[in-house]
C-alpha positions in Angstrom: 114.0 64.6 107.3 114.8 61.0 106.3 114.3 59.8 102.8 110.9 58.0 102.4 110.9 54.4 101.5 108.9 53.1 98.5 106.5 51.3 100.9 105.9 54.5 102.9 105.1 56.4 99.7 102.7 53.7 98.6 101.0 53.9 101.9 100.5 57.6 101.4 99.1 57.1 97.9 102.0 59.1 96.4 104.3 58.6 93.4 107.8 57.1 94.0 109.6 60.4 93.2 107.9 62.5 95.8 110.1 64.0 98.6 108.0 66.9 99.8 104.3 67.8 100.4 103.1 71.4 99.9 99.8 71.8 101.7 97.2 74.6 101.2 95.7 75.6 104.5 92.1 76.7 104.4 89.9 73.9 103.3 92.7 71.3 103.3 93.9 71.2 106.8 91.7 73.7 108.7 88.0 74.2 108.6 88.3 77.8 107.8 86.9 77.8 104.3 83.4 78.1 105.8 84.6 81.0 107.9 86.1 82.7 104.9 82.9 82.1 102.8 80.8 83.6 105.6 83.0 86.7 105.8 83.2 87.2 102.1 79.4 86.8 101.8 78.7 89.3 104.5 81.1 91.8 102.8 80.0 91.2 99.2 76.2 90.9 99.9 76.1 94.4 101.4 77.9 95.9 98.4 75.8 93.9 95.9 72.5 94.9 97.6 73.4 98.6 97.2 73.8 98.0 93.5 70.7 95.9 93.1 72.8 92.8 92.3 72.1 89.2 93.3 73.8 87.7 96.4 77.3 86.2 96.6 77.0 82.4 96.3 79.2 79.4 97.0 79.7 79.0 93.3 81.1 82.6 93.2 83.4 81.7 96.1 84.7 78.6 94.4 85.2 80.3 91.0 86.5 83.7 91.9 87.7 83.8 95.5 88.8 80.5 96.9 92.6 80.1 97.0 93.3 83.6 95.8 95.0 86.4 97.7 92.5 88.7 99.3 92.7 91.6 97.0 92.9 89.3 94.0 89.7 87.7 95.1 87.9 91.1 95.4 89.2 92.2 92.0 88.2 88.9 90.3 84.8 88.6 91.8 83.8 92.2 91.1 85.0 91.9 87.5 82.7 88.9 87.1 79.8 91.1 87.9 81.1 94.0 85.8 81.7 96.1 88.9 84.6 98.6 88.9 86.3 100.0 92.0 89.6 101.9 92.5 92.5 99.9 93.7 93.2 101.9 96.8 96.0 101.0 99.2 96.6 98.1 101.6 96.4 100.7 104.3 92.8 101.7 103.4 90.4 101.4 106.3 87.7 98.6 106.1 85.0 101.2 105.3 86.8 102.4 102.2 85.0 101.6 99.0 88.1 100.4 97.2 89.5 97.0 96.2 91.8 97.1 99.2 89.2 98.6 101.6 86.7 95.8 100.7 89.4 93.2 101.2 90.3 94.7 104.6 86.7 94.7 105.6 86.5 91.0 105.0 89.8 90.4 106.9 88.5 92.3 109.9 85.6 89.8 110.1 87.9 86.8 109.8 90.2 88.1 112.6 87.3 88.7 114.8 85.9 85.1 114.3 89.4 83.6 114.8 89.8 85.4 118.1 86.4 84.3 119.4 85.9 80.9 117.9 89.4 79.5 117.2 90.2 77.0 114.4 89.0 73.5 113.8 91.0 71.0 111.7 89.9 68.2 109.5 90.8 65.0 111.4 91.5 63.0 108.3 93.9 65.7 107.0 95.7 65.8 110.4 96.1 62.1 110.3 97.5 62.3 106.8 99.9 65.0 107.8 101.2 62.9 110.7 101.7 60.0 108.3 103.6 62.3 105.9 105.9 63.4 108.6 106.5 59.9 109.9 107.4 58.8 106.4 110.2 61.4 106.3 108.7 63.8 103.7 109.5 67.6 104.0 106.4 69.7 104.5 105.4 73.3 103.7 102.2 75.4 104.1 101.5 77.4 101.0 98.5 79.7 101.5 97.1 82.9 100.1 96.0 83.9 103.6 97.8 86.8 105.3 96.6 85.1 108.6 98.5 81.9 107.8 100.8 82.0 110.8 98.0 82.7 113.2 95.8 80.0 111.8 98.5 77.4 111.9 99.4 78.3 115.4 95.7 78.3 116.5 95.3 74.9 114.9 98.3 73.5 116.8 100.1 72.5 113.6 103.0 74.8 113.6 105.6 72.1 114.6 104.5 69.9 111.7 105.9 72.2 108.9 109.4 73.0 107.8 108.5 76.3 106.1 105.5 78.5 105.4 104.8 80.7 102.3 101.7 82.8 103.2 100.1 86.0 102.0 102.5 88.1 104.1 105.6 86.3 102.6 104.1 86.6 99.1 103.6 90.3 99.5 107.1 90.8 100.8 108.6 88.9 97.9 106.1 90.3 95.3 105.0 86.8 94.3 101.9 86.7 92.3 99.1 84.6 93.9 97.4 81.4 92.7 96.6 80.4 89.9 100.2 81.5 89.2 102.6 78.8 90.5 105.1 81.2 92.2 104.1 80.6 95.8 104.3 76.8 95.4 107.6 77.2 93.6 108.9 79.3 96.5 107.7 76.6 98.9 109.6 73.8 97.0 112.7 76.0 96.8 112.6 76.6 100.6 112.4 72.9 101.1 115.3 72.3 98.7 113.4 70.1 96.3 112.6 70.4 92.6 108.9 70.8 91.7 108.9 67.3 90.0 109.7 65.8 93.5 106.9 67.6 95.3 103.1 67.1 95.6 100.7 70.0 95.8 97.6 69.4 97.9 94.8 71.9 97.3 91.0 72.3 97.6 90.8 75.3 95.3 90.6 75.3 91.5 93.1 78.1 91.4 95.5 76.2 93.6 95.2 73.1 91.5 95.9 75.2 88.4 98.9 76.6 90.1 100.2 73.1 90.9 99.8 72.1 87.3 101.3 75.3 86.0 104.4 74.8 88.1 105.0 71.3 86.7 104.8 69.7 90.1 105.2 65.9 90.2 101.7 65.3 91.5 98.6 67.4 92.3 96.0 66.2 94.8 92.6 67.9 94.8 90.5 67.9 98.0 86.8 68.1 97.2 85.4 70.3 100.0 83.0 72.3 97.9 81.4 69.5 95.8 83.4 70.5 92.8 85.4 67.3 92.1 84.9 67.6 88.4 86.2 71.2 88.3 89.3 70.1 90.3 90.0 67.3 87.9 89.5 69.6 84.9 91.9 72.1 86.4 94.6 69.5 86.4 94.4 67.4 89.6 95.9 63.9 89.2 93.6 62.6 91.8 90.6 64.0 93.7 89.6 62.9 97.2 86.8 63.9 99.6 89.3 63.6 102.5 93.1 63.2 102.6 92.8 60.1 104.8 91.3 58.4 101.7 94.8 58.4 100.2 96.1 56.1 103.1 96.0 52.6 101.8 95.4 51.1 105.2 92.1 53.0 105.4 88.8 51.2 105.0 87.6 52.1 101.6 88.4 55.1 99.4 86.6 57.8 97.5 89.3 58.3 94.9 87.8 59.7 91.7 90.9 58.5 89.8 93.5 56.1 91.1 97.0 57.7 91.6 98.9 57.1 88.4 102.2 56.4 90.1 100.9 54.0 92.7 101.7 51.3 93.8 105.3 52.2 92.8 108.4 50.0 93.0 108.2 46.7 94.9 109.6 46.9 98.4 112.5 44.6 97.6 113.7 46.6 94.6 116.5 49.1 95.2 115.6 52.7 94.7 118.3 53.1 92.0 117.3 50.1 89.9 115.9 51.1 86.5 112.1 51.1 86.2 109.7 50.8 83.3 108.7 54.5 83.7 105.1 53.5 84.5 105.4 55.2 87.9 105.7 58.7 86.5 102.5 60.7 86.8 
């Protein structure tokens, strides 16, 4: 990848020090968040009904499941309702009444839907990704999903990324999931950049928290679940309704907060010339 110019970074709405973009997948690039919510709801509602509990809601999804690894999501949501289950094993069948069995039940639904319906992308995000690649930034997918490779391939985006850290890779390396920063840190390391030179792009509160915990140079929150305030409170430097809103040539913007480090250095100033420091996020 070539080094991005100051003008290119300004056009992307990114700080001057950024050299890599770490993208979450579900809800940022692909319209699979709705798919995941539907699968989780079907799985949890059946369990909750048997216990006389209220249904699984979008608020539950955003707070306890979105962005987390599958078994972490099961564990966190059940704990929020005071429900205890044995951990079980990742090899548990979907009908097993364990943390792993419940997670595997949900995943079986996701794989069935992927096989029959395919994957839709967010056009604005694909446009932004293309602009990022054209600018010369390195790119990585960092997702909690164990289906990351299949989803990226189904979406036709595989060639747009230099590396991928997904649920399978995280399990192999025993990396804790979001909101811990470890998977994003692994993505930055794979791209050969320091966290301070990378931007994390996330739609989940847990993912934004991970970006902030990892001391990344910039964190972009994508407001897909009408929780812009929560993303901001979790540490997002900026929150957008669509990634295309960051592109300065776009007509209008829905930025909740202007990027701190934009516009960056003037185009006629050499990269190595001292600055006032106002560009740092």
